[in-house]
C-alpha positions in Angstrom: 0.0 0.0 0.0 1.5 3.4 -1.0 2.9 5.3 2.0 2.5 2.4 4.4 4.8 1.9 7.3 7.2 -1.0 6.8 6.5 -3.7 9.4 10.2 -4.1 10.3 12.7 -2.1 12.4 13.8 1.0 10.6 17.5 0.1 10.8 17.0 -3.2 8.9 16.4 -1.3 5.7 19.0 1.3 4.8 17.6 4.7 3.8 17.6 5.2 0.0 17.0 1.5 -0.7 15.0 1.2 -3.9 12.5 -1.6 -4.7 9.8 -2.2 -7.2 6.5 -2.6 -5.3 3.2 -3.3 -7.2 4.9 -2.4 -10.5 6.2 1.0 -9.2 9.7 2.0 -8.2 9.8 3.1 -4.6 12.5 4.3 -2.3 12.7 3.7 1.5 13.0 6.6 4.0 12.1 6.8 7.7 9.9 3.7 7.7 8.0 4.4 4.4 8.2 3.2 0.8 7.8 6.4 -1.3 7.2 6.8 -5.0 10.6 7.4 -6.7 11.1 9.6 -9.7 13.7 9.8 -12.4 16.3 12.5 -11.5 16.9 14.9 -14.3 20.4 15.9 -15.4 22.0 18.5 -13.1 22.0 21.4 -15.5 21.0 25.1 -15.2 17.9 24.5 -17.2 16.8 21.6 -15.0 17.5 23.7 -11.9 15.6 26.6 -13.3 12.5 24.5 -13.9 12.8 22.9 -10.4 13.2 26.3 -8.7 10.3 27.8 -10.6 8.1 24.9 -9.7 9.1 25.0 -6.0 8.6 28.8 -5.9 5.1 28.5 -7.4 4.2 25.8 -4.9 5.6 27.9 -2.0 3.4 30.9 -2.9 0.4 28.6 -3.2 0.7 27.6 0.5 1.9 30.7 2.3 -0.2 33.6 3.5 -1.6 35.9 0.8 0.2 39.0 -0.5 3.8 37.7 -0.5 4.2 37.1 -4.3 6.0 40.5 -4.7 7.7 40.9 -8.1 11.4 41.0 -8.1 11.4 44.4 -9.8 10.0 45.8 -6.5 12.8 44.4 -4.3 14.2 47.8 -3.3 10.8 49.0 -2.4 10.1 45.9 -0.3 13.4 46.2 1.5 12.8 49.9 2.3 9.3 49.2 3.6 10.7 46.4 5.9 13.7 48.3 7.2 11.6 51.4 8.0 8.9 49.5 9.9 9.1 49.5 13.7 5.7 48.0 14.7 6.5 44.2 15.2 3.4 42.7 13.7 3.6 45.0 10.6 7.4 44.3 10.4 6.7 40.6 10.3 4.4 40.9 7.3 6.7 43.3 5.5 9.6 40.9 6.2 7.6 38.1 4.6 6.9 40.3 1.6 10.6 41.1 1.2 11.3 37.4 1.3 8.9 36.9 -1.6 10.5 39.7 -3.6 13.9 38.1 -3.0 12.7 34.8 -4.3 11.3 36.3 -7.4 14.4 38.4 -8.1 16.5 35.2 -7.8 14.2 33.4 -10.2 14.5 36.4 -12.6 18.3 36.2 -12.5 18.4 32.4 -12.9 16.1 32.5 -15.9 18.4 35.0 -17.7 21.4 32.9 -16.9 19.7 29.8 -18.5 18.9 31.9 -21.5 22.6 33.0 -21.8 23.7 29.4 -21.5 21.3 28.4 -24.3 23.1 31.0 -26.5 26.4 29.4 -25.8 27.6 31.6 -23.0 29.6 29.6 -20.4 28.1 30.3 -17.0 30.3 29.0 -14.2 29.1 28.5 -10.6 31.3 31.5 -9.5 29.7 33.8 -12.0 28.8 37.2 -10.3 25.1 36.8 -11.2 25.1 33.2 -9.8 26.5 34.6 -6.6 23.8 37.3 -6.5 21.1 34.8 -7.1 22.4 32.7 -4.2 22.5 35.8 -2.0 18.9 36.6 -2.7 17.8 33.0 -2.0 19.7 32.9 1.2 18.3 36.3 2.2 14.8 35.0 1.6 15.5 31.9 3.6 16.8 34.0 6.5 13.4 35.8 6.6 11.5 32.5 6.3 10.5 32.3 9.9 8.4 35.4 9.4 6.3 33.6 6.8 3.1 31.9 7.9 1.2 29.0 6.4 -2.0 30.2 4.7 -4.0 28.8 7.6 -2.2 31.2 9.9 -1.4 28.5 12.4 2.3 28.2 11.9 5.3 29.1 9.9 6.6 26.7 7.2 10.2 27.7 6.8 11.1 24.2 5.7 9.0 24.7 2.6 10.3 28.2 2.3 13.9 26.9 2.1 13.4 24.4 -0.7 14.2 26.7 -3.6 17.5 27.6 -1.9 18.3 23.9 -1.5 17.6 23.3 -5.1 20.0 26.1 -6.0 22.8 25.0 -3.7 22.8 21.2 -4.0 23.0 18.8 -6.9 19.5 17.8 -8.1 20.0 14.2 -7.0 20.8 15.3 -3.5 17.7 17.6 -3.5 15.5 14.7 -4.5 16.8 12.6 -1.6 16.0 15.5 0.8 12.5 15.6 -0.6 11.9 11.9 -0.2 12.9 12.2 3.5 10.6 15.2 3.9 7.7 13.3 2.3 8.3 10.4 4.7 8.2 12.8 7.6 5.0 14.2 6.2 3.5 10.7 6.1 4.5 10.1 9.7 2.7 13.4 10.7 -0.4 12.2 8.9 -0.3 8.9 10.7 0.3 10.6 14.1 -2.7 12.9 13.7 -5.0 10.1 12.5 -3.8 7.8 15.3 -4.5 10.5 18.0 -7.9 11.1 16.5 -8.9 7.4 16.5 -7.6 6.9 20.1 -9.6 9.9 21.2 -13.0 8.5 20.0 -12.4 4.8 20.1 -14.1 4.5 23.5 -16.9 6.9 22.6 -20.1 5.0 21.7 -21.5 8.0 19.8 -18.5 7.8 17.4 -18.8 4.1 16.6 -17.8 3.5 12.9 -15.7 6.6 12.8 -12.2 5.0 12.7 -12.5 3.5 9.2 -13.2 6.9 7.8 -10.1 8.3 9.5 -8.0 5.4 8.2 -9.3 5.9 4.6 -8.5 9.6 4.7 -5.0 9.0 6.1 -4.2 6.4 3.4 -5.5 8.8 0.6 -3.6 11.7 2.1 -0.3 9.8 2.1 -0.8 8.7 -1.4 -1.6 12.3 -2.4 1.5 13.8 -0.8 3.8 11.4 -2.7 2.1 12.0 -6.1 2.9 14.7 -8.6 0.1 16.5 -10.5 1.7 15.3 -13.7 1.4 11.6 -12.8 -1.0 9.5 -14.8 -2.7 8.2 -11.6 -3.4 11.7 -10.2 -7.0 11.5 -11.3 -7.6 8.4 -9.1 -5.3 9.7 -6.3 -6.9 13.1 -5.9 -10.4 11.7 -6.3 -9.8 9.2 -3.4 -8.4 12.0 -1.3 -11.3 14.4 -2.0 -14.0 11.7 -1.5 -12.5 10.4 1.7 -12.3 14.0 3.0 -15.9 14.5 2.3 -16.9 11.3 3.9 -15.0 12.1 7.1 -16.6 15.5 7.4 -20.0 14.1 6.7 -19.8 11.7 9.7 -22.7 12.0 12.1 -22.4 10.8 15.7 -25.2 8.5 17.0 -25.4 9.0 20.8 -27.1 6.4 22.9 -30.1 7.6 24.9 -30.6 9.3 27.2 -28.6 12.2 25.8 -27.8 14.8 28.5 -26.1 18.2 28.3 -22.7 16.6 29.1 -22.9 14.2 26.2 -24.2 16.8 23.9 -21.2 19.0 24.7 -18.8 16.0 24.3 -20.2 15.4 20.8 -20.1 19.0 19.7 -16.5 19.5 20.8 -15.6 16.1 19.4 -16.9 17.2 15.9 -14.8 20.4 16.3 -11.7 18.3 17.0 -12.4 16.2 13.9 -12.7 19.4 11.8 -9.3 20.5 13.2 -7.7 17.2 12.3 -9.2 17.3 8.8 -7.9 20.8 8.2 -4.5 20.0 9.5 -4.0 16.8 7.5 -5.3 18.6 4.4 -2.8 21.4 4.8 0.1 19.1 5.5 -0.8 16.9 2.5 -0.9 19.7 0.0 2.2 21.4 1.3 4.0 18.1 1.5 5.9 19.1 4.6 5.1 18.3 8.3 3.7 21.0 10.5 5.2 20.0 13.9 3.8 22.9 16.0 0.3 22.3 14.9 0.6 18.6 15.2 1.8 18.8 18.8 -1.0 21.2 19.6 -3.5 18.9 18.2 -2.1 15.9 20.2 -2.4 18.0 23.3 -6.1 18.9 22.6 -6.8 15.2 22.0 -5.3 14.3 25.3 -7.3 17.0 27.1 -10.5 15.8 25.4 -9.9 12.2 26.6 -9.4 13.5 30.1 -12.5 15.6 30.1 -14.8 13.1 28.3 -14.0 9.5 29.3 -16.3 6.8 28.1 -18.1 6.5 31.4 -18.2 9.7 33.4 -19.7 10.0 36.9 -22.1 12.8 37.9 -19.2 14.4 39.8 -17.1 14.4 36.7 -20.0 15.8 34.7 -20.5 18.7 37.1 -16.8 19.4 37.4 -16.5 19.7 33.6 -19.6 21.6 33.0 -17.4 24.6 32.0 -15.1 23.1 29.4 -11.6 24.6 28.7 -11.9 23.1 25.2 -14.9 25.2 24.5 -13.8 28.8 23.8 -17.3 30.1 24.8 -17.2 28.3 28.1 -15.9 29.5 31.5 -15.8 27.9 34.9 -18.1 29.2 37.5 
């Protein structure tokens, strides 16, 4: 099964091991067999295409307003340097990073065009160095950039164009396989926490298979490129399993009191959080550790507040629920 954990100790299979599984070449990293792709020749043209694709993907997942043209780099830098209000400075720093990325892409595109005309472009070329400085400058500002959800920064994704510029393409591919494996592990962690949270809740009987199906589809999606022939099946499975998870309706056993109603309502909120987090991680193809840890903590708190069998004392003690933002203890 694509993206499944190998049922052996990790050290028994060396990282980077390749194997044909179900007719598809896969590579092993961090406990997962991941789709492997042919590595293009390490040329400026190949690097340009890779950096352009990574940059488009980056802007697709970060907060809005950061895709500032490289031609406005000086304006963006001036706006950032003259800003003193911390929240506004963070946003302007993120905009400056976007302008730096686009300026680097502009330079790299022209270098590729020169090379196509027969001009010998060496790694120590002045424009190559300038391109690297812009990418490194953007990377240094990466922690100011937030995911589009606003929950956490994604500086790992922000650093990928810089890695593609600095490292041989084959080495970059290896780093991406490892990152995809870590993404799959995050998906498994979130889904496991979710299932463990509701496994003992009678109202959520039949919920676990929906979570499992969504996790399997998410892992398949995060390892699949949009240009793959099977993307139509992969994305459809991901979208349908997503819809089915969100459409789940609890079926509480009577009598249903206020305590149980609150448990169900906040349980559905937790499911929505998990769905949104897995969806974001899958599309970005990088783990989001801060959000994943926060979700695990919320699951643990929910299990403490809403055990399968709660006494009347427990029900009264948790009438005001810290998981409910509109609730406050008397």
